[in-house]
N, C-alpha and C positions, 0 to 999 in steps of 0.2 A: 419335461412337464407335459401334461395332457389337459386339455380344456374342452372335453366333450360332455361334461356333466349337464344335467338339467338344472332348472332354477331350484328345485327341491334339494339339490346336493350342496348348495352354497352353505358354508359354515355360518352358523347363527350366533348372534350375541346372547349373553345371559345363559349360556349353556356350557359354562366352564366349571372346573374343579381344580383344587390344588391342595397338596399336603407336603410335608417334609419328613425326613428321617435323618437321624444322626449317623455319621459314618465313623467307624473305628479306624479305618485306613483310608487315606486320601484316594478318591476315585473308585473305591469299592462301595457299591450301593448299599445304603442302609436298608433295613428290613422291617423296622417298627414305625409305621406312619403316625404322624401327629398332625392335628389340625392347626391352622394358623389363626384365622379370625373369621367372624361371620361377615365382616365388611372388608373384602379384598378389592381395592379399587382398580388395580392394574397388575398384570403379570405378563412380561414381554421378554421373549428370547430373541437374540440377534446373532448374526455372524458378521465377521469382517468381510472385506472383498477377498474372495478365495482364489481368484484368478489374476494373473499379472500379464500385461501385454508389452512386448518389446519390438522396437524397430531397428533395422540395420541401416547402414549408409547407402545401400543400393536400392531402396524402395521407400516410397512414402506410405506404403501400407504396412499393417502389422505383419511382422515376420515370424514371431514366435509367441505362442500362448503357453504359459506354464502355471503351475499351482503354487500358491503361497501357504504359509502356516494358517491353520484354522484357529480363530480366536472366538470362542463362544462366550457370550455374556448374557446375563439375566438381570432384569429390573423388576422389583417387587414393591408395591405400595399397599399398605393396609392400615386400618384404624385399630390401635391396640385396645384391649379390653381387660377387665378384671381377670386374673388368672392367666394373663399372657405369659407364655414361656419362650417365645422366639426372640423377643427384644434383647433379653439377657445374653442369649447365645450369639447374637450379632455384634454386640458391643463389647462384652467382656472377653478378654484373652484368657487362655489357660494358664496354669501355674508355670508352664514352660515358655510363656510369651507367644504362643501360636494362636491363630484364628481357627475356629472350629470348621471342620469339613462336613458338608451336608449333601443329602440327596433331595431333590425336589421332583415331584411328578405333576405336570400341568396337563389337564384334560381340556380339549376343545371340541365343541359340537357333541357333547356326551349324550344328549338326548336324541340325536339324529340317527339315521339308519347306519351310518358309519361315523365313528368318532376318531379323533387323533389324540394320542397320549404321548407326551414328550417326557422322557426320563432324563433328568439332568444330574450327573454325578460329578463329584469333585468340586462342589460349589463353595467358594470361600468369599466372605463378604469383603468387598473392596472398600466401600464406604457406606455409611448409614446416616440419615438425617432424621432427627426427631423434631417435629415442629407443631406448634399450636397457635391459635389466634382466637380473639374474642368471638364467642358465639359458635365456634366450630369444634369438632372433635380433634383430638390429637392425631397426628399422621406420622407414619413411619415410611420412609422411602429408602430402599437399599439397592445397591448394585453389586453384582457378584461376578467373579471370575469362574468360568465353568470348564471343567476338563473335557467332558464328553457329553453328547446328547444322543439318545436312541429313541426312535419312534415306533409306535405300535398302535393297533386298532383296539387294544384291550388294556385295561389297567393292570399294573403289576404291584401297585401299592394302593390298596383299597382305602380311600380317604375316609377318616372317621367323621362323624357328624360335627358340624361347626358348633363351637361353644355358644351356649345361650346365656352369655354374661353381659353385664353392663359395658357399654362402650365408654372409654375415658373421654370426657368432655373437658374443654379448657376451663370453663367457668363453673364446673360442678365439683365442689369438694377438693379441688387440687390446690397446691401451694408451691411457690418458688421462694426459697429462703436462703439467706446468706448469713452465716454466723448465728443462726438461730432466730433471725428476724426476717420479715418479708423483704424481698429484694427492692421493692418500691411500693408506694401507696397504690399505684395502678401499674400492672404489667399487662399490656394489651396484646402482645405477641412474643413468641420465643421460638428460636430454632437453634439447634446444635448439631454439628456434623462431626462424626468420628471417622477419620480416614486411616485405614490400616496400611495403606501404601503397598498393596499386593504387587509383587513382581512375578510375572509368568515366565517360566523356564521351558525352553524347547531343546531337545537333544538332536544331535546329528542323525539324519535318516528317518525322522518322523515329523509329520506336519502337526501332530497333536501335542498338547501341553504335557510335559513330563512332571512338572511340579509348579506350585504357586506358593511363594514364600512371602512372609509378612516382614515389612521393614519398619521404620520409625512410625510411631503413633502420633497423629495430629488431632487435636480437639479444638474446634473453633465454632463461633456462632455469633448471634446478635439477639437483642431483645429491645422492644419498645417499652420505655418506662416513663412514668410521669416525673416532672421536675418540680420538686418542692420549693416553694417560696422563691421562684425565679431560677432555680437550678444551681445555686452556688454550692450547695452541699454535694450534689452529684458531680459537679465540675471538680471539686476538690478531691472526691473519691477517685476519680480517674487520674488526676495529676499525681496523687500520692499512692500510686498503685503498688508501692513496695510492700504494702500490707495485703497479702494474698488471703483468700478465704476458701471455704468449702461451700459450694452451692448444692442444695438438694431440691430436685424437681419432682414433686409428687403428682402423679397423674390422677389420683383420687384420694380419698380420705384414709387415715391410718386404719389398718386392719382390714382393708378391702381386698387384699391380695393383688391389687393392681401394681404394676411396676413403678419404681422410682429410679431416677438417675442422680448419681452424685458426681459432681465435677470438682476435683481437688486442685489446689493451687490456682484458683480462679482469679483472673486479673482482667480489668477493663483495658481496652486498647486505645480508644479515643472517644470524644464526645463533641456534639455540636449543640449549642444553645441558640435557638432561633426565635427572635421576637418578630413575628410576622403578623400581618393583618388577617388572622384567621379566627373563626368563631368556635374555638375549642381550647381545652386546657393545654398547657405546655407539655410536650412529649419529646423524647429523643430516642433515636435508634442507635443503640450503643453496641459496638462489636466487642467480643471478648475472646480470650484464649485460656485453655486449661491444660494442666499437666496430664491428666488422665480422666477417663469416664468409666463409671462402674454402675451397672444396673442390678437392683435387687427388689425386694418386695416392700410395699409401704409399711 
């Protein structure tokens, strides 16, 4: 590392760019860039500890320094919008049951004298959380396994313009329905996590990932719902959870081209009914589990 730069060389905030491209082969960079959203709240790449230190019986000091496998990861947060295309690719598996492989290019300090561009290939979504709460936009937070990262001072995937679409707001034209009726009279927050359980594979003689395979799919989450007439109805729904349902989460109104998520074989896990001295209506945070999640258009 070198640290002889001047103050003007320090990387600046709000000077970032990001786009993605689909890969036809895992780890082979995609070539057709696509925009993500106008509101990307965070994009972070990380490495594991790439050096290992060992001591022998003859000295209290480190005797050997060696190299470990390289485990690149990527974390992305953004607010979905009408005509969102990424959420479906992160949640839905292919007909073969695999998770899509993608390329991301993250630009930093792009308006400065020198920029840094990070090209991430072989990105497979490990887990993704869709969450929303009263008065706030819907949020997507995804974590990726990354095969390799290359750096450059110039872009190799020219990011298209960010979409000028409506951001999906929790309280604007959206619905959460089970069996064709609203999930509750009031749903004040909702979050759902889809875990693809990605397993990274390393081969002998290489520090880099050779493959990332998807294992069992887990769908879990929770929501804050109102308790009608003291909560007996909702309490019974949880106890009698042998009756599963399909829940549809619409992020906007029908025909808006905003994404919707379907949770099949949806079941409540537990419930608490709290009669406390609080100045508000009765609510409960109720966890749930689903068989699978699928994203499509409203």
